[in-house]
C-alpha positions as CSV (number, residue, x, y, z in Angstrom):
1,M,-89.0,49.9,-29.4
2,H,-90.7,51.2,-32.6
3,A,-90.3,50.6,-36.3
4,T,-92.1,52.2,-39.3
5,A,-92.0,51.5,-42.9
6,I,-91.4,54.3,-45.2
7,A,-92.0,52.2,-48.1
8,A,-93.8,49.1,-49.6
9,N,-92.3,45.9,-48.4
10,S,-89.7,47.2,-46.3
11,S,-87.7,44.7,-44.2
12,V,-85.9,45.4,-40.8
13,D,-83.8,43.5,-38.6
14,I,-83.4,44.4,-34.9
15,Y,-81.2,42.7,-32.3
16,M,-81.9,43.4,-28.6
17,D,-79.3,42.6,-25.8
18,S,-78.7,44.2,-22.2
19,V,-82.2,45.5,-21.6
20,S,-82.5,47.5,-18.4
21,L,-84.9,49.7,-16.5
22,S,-84.4,50.1,-12.7
23,L,-85.8,53.1,-10.6
24,G,-82.9,54.6,-8.2
25,T,-80.9,51.5,-6.4
26,E,-83.8,48.8,-7.3
27,A,-82.9,45.8,-9.6
28,N,-83.3,45.6,-13.4
29,V,-87.2,45.1,-13.8
30,F,-86.8,43.3,-16.9
31,N,-86.4,39.2,-16.4
32,N,-83.8,38.0,-18.6
33,G,-83.0,41.6,-19.7
34,G,-79.4,40.2,-21.3
35,F,-81.7,37.6,-23.3
36,D,-79.1,35.0,-22.0
37,E,-81.3,32.5,-20.7
38,Y,-83.1,30.1,-23.7
39,T,-84.9,26.8,-23.6
40,G,-85.5,27.1,-27.1
41,T,-89.3,26.6,-26.6
42,N,-90.9,29.3,-28.8
43,S,-88.1,31.4,-30.3
44,A,-88.2,34.2,-27.9
45,A,-85.4,34.2,-25.1
46,D,-87.2,32.8,-21.7
47,G,-89.2,35.5,-19.9
48,W,-90.3,37.2,-23.0
49,A,-93.5,36.9,-25.0
50,K,-93.7,37.4,-28.5
51,F,-96.1,39.9,-30.1
52,D,-96.9,40.2,-33.9
53,A,-98.9,42.8,-35.1
54,S,-97.5,42.8,-38.7
55,A,-99.9,39.8,-39.7
56,G,-97.7,37.0,-39.2
57,L,-94.7,38.7,-40.9
58,A,-92.3,38.5,-37.9
59,A,-89.7,36.0,-37.2
60,Y,-88.0,35.7,-33.7
61,A,-84.9,34.0,-33.1
62,S,-82.6,33.5,-29.9
63,V,-79.3,34.2,-31.5
64,E,-75.4,33.6,-30.5
65,N,-72.6,36.2,-31.0
66,P,-74.3,39.4,-29.2
67,S,-72.7,42.5,-28.0
68,T,-72.5,41.0,-24.4
69,G,-73.3,37.8,-22.6
70,G,-73.9,34.6,-24.4
71,R,-77.1,35.4,-26.7
72,S,-79.2,38.2,-28.2
73,Q,-82.9,38.5,-29.0
74,R,-83.5,39.0,-32.9
75,L,-86.4,40.3,-34.4
76,A,-86.9,40.1,-38.4
77,V,-89.8,41.7,-39.9
78,N,-90.5,41.7,-43.7
79,G,-93.3,43.2,-45.9
80,M,-94.1,46.1,-44.0
81,A,-96.4,48.7,-45.3
82,P,-96.1,52.5,-44.8
């Protein structure tokens, strides 16, 4: 996933749920691809790490009311520059 700003101080909200990648009949290579497991330790779903290449402008949250399952992962970025 990649988000690019087209104007100064752009913002984006991204909701991720049901992420899956497999080869043939193999199991999903993503641990907790549904983002349903969340212990509340760092705002990212269990098994996922936060990455912030935007100088601290990203905010992570595990949220209810997803498209499937019990939770989704939200990534909000504010103040993006083109």
